N, C-alpha and C positions, 0 to 999 in steps of 0.2 A: 614538192614533193605531193601535194596534195592530188595530184594524177595521176605518178606512180601508185601511190596508196591505192585511191580507189580504183583503183587498176587490179589491183590483187587480190580479191573477193571474186574477181571473172576467172584467176586462174586456177584449173584443176584439179592438177596433176602438177608435177614438177618432180625434177631429177637433178643428181651432179655431172657432167659430163666435164670432166676434169686429165684431161690424154697429156698437163706440161708437165714439165720437172722438177715440178713442184710437188704433187701427189707421194712421188720414187724416183726420184733425183734420175727420174732416166725418161725423155723423151718420145722412147718407141717400144709403138706397142706388143710390135712382132720378138723385138729384144728381150722384152720380160713376156712373157713365149716363153721361150727359147728357156730360160733362166723357174721358171714355174708358174711365175704369175701369170695369171688369166684375169686382165685389165678389158673388159666390153668395149667394142667396138662403137658408136654412132646407130651404127647399122644391127649389131647384135643391140643396143639399148632397145630399140624401135622393135625388133623379134616380140625381142624378152616381152615387153608389155603389151602388144599386139594377144599374144597368147595367152597372159594374163585376163586381156576381155579388154582389153581400151580399144574403144574404134579411132580412128578420121577425126570424128566430133569433140578429143580432148586436147585439149590447151595444155602446150609443150614450154615448160623453159629451164631452159638452159644456166646455168647458175654455172661459170667457167671465166678464166682467163680463154691464152687461146687455145683451141680444140686444136689438137694433135690431127693432121692433115688436111684445116681450115674446111673450107666451104664446102670443097667435094667431098670430104670423108663424111660430109653436116649430107649430103646432097638426101642418098638414101634413108634416112631419122626425117625428115622435113615430109618424104615423103609417103611418106609412113602417116606421117602427122602436122598436115599440112597449117593449123594451128600453134605457130613454132615462135617463142620468144625468148628475146635476153633484154637484158637491161635496154641495151642498147635501142631497141626496138620500141618500151614500152617508156622509156625516158627521152626527152631530146639532146643535145649536146648540152644547152645553157643547164639543165637542172642537173645532168654531170659532171660540168663541171668543176662546181666543188670539191669534189668526190674524188675525179681523177689522175691527180696526182699523187694520189697514198693507194696503194694494191690493196691495205689494210680497212683502207675506208671502199671502194668498192663491194670486198668481199663482203664487208658488212650492210651493201645492198640487196648482195644475193642473200645474206645471211636472214634478212627479215622476209625477201617474197620466200624463202622453204619452208622458214617460220611459220608460217602465216600457209604454204599452202595445206589441202585435200591430204596429201599424199605423199613421198618425198624417195625419191629410188639413187642409189647413189653409185659409180661404179669403181669406186676406190674407199683407200681406209684413211683418208684426212683426218686431219683436226677439224672441219668444220664437218664433215659427216659425223664424226666420235660425238658431237656437244649436239644440233640437232638430233641424234637416238636418244642421248641421257636425257633435252630435254621432252623427248614423246613419250 
């Protein structure tokens, strides 16, 4: 994990994209919006970050499980921010192997990266986001 840890200092901006069924027990953003909730899509997160003044040179780390809509929904965000990373892109399969059978351990890796980031933005109200907000 040394490579993983040494890379963390290069990550300038971090945010949590968790549109899985863990955050709100529903994995459909359109349905959530009809219920009065407004989870941001990856594209909307990218537009918000651009509106806040972050340029395409910023490094983005997505701390998440499976994103609703998969790679297709991430494409607009990746187009806005080409320096796009996740634990799967900055650690090898061998480095992740001791953690991959345990969702809590995988979440802990994301927590460590988020905790060390310069900026943290979330689009959900889950426990990890609350804990990070409390630490900050």
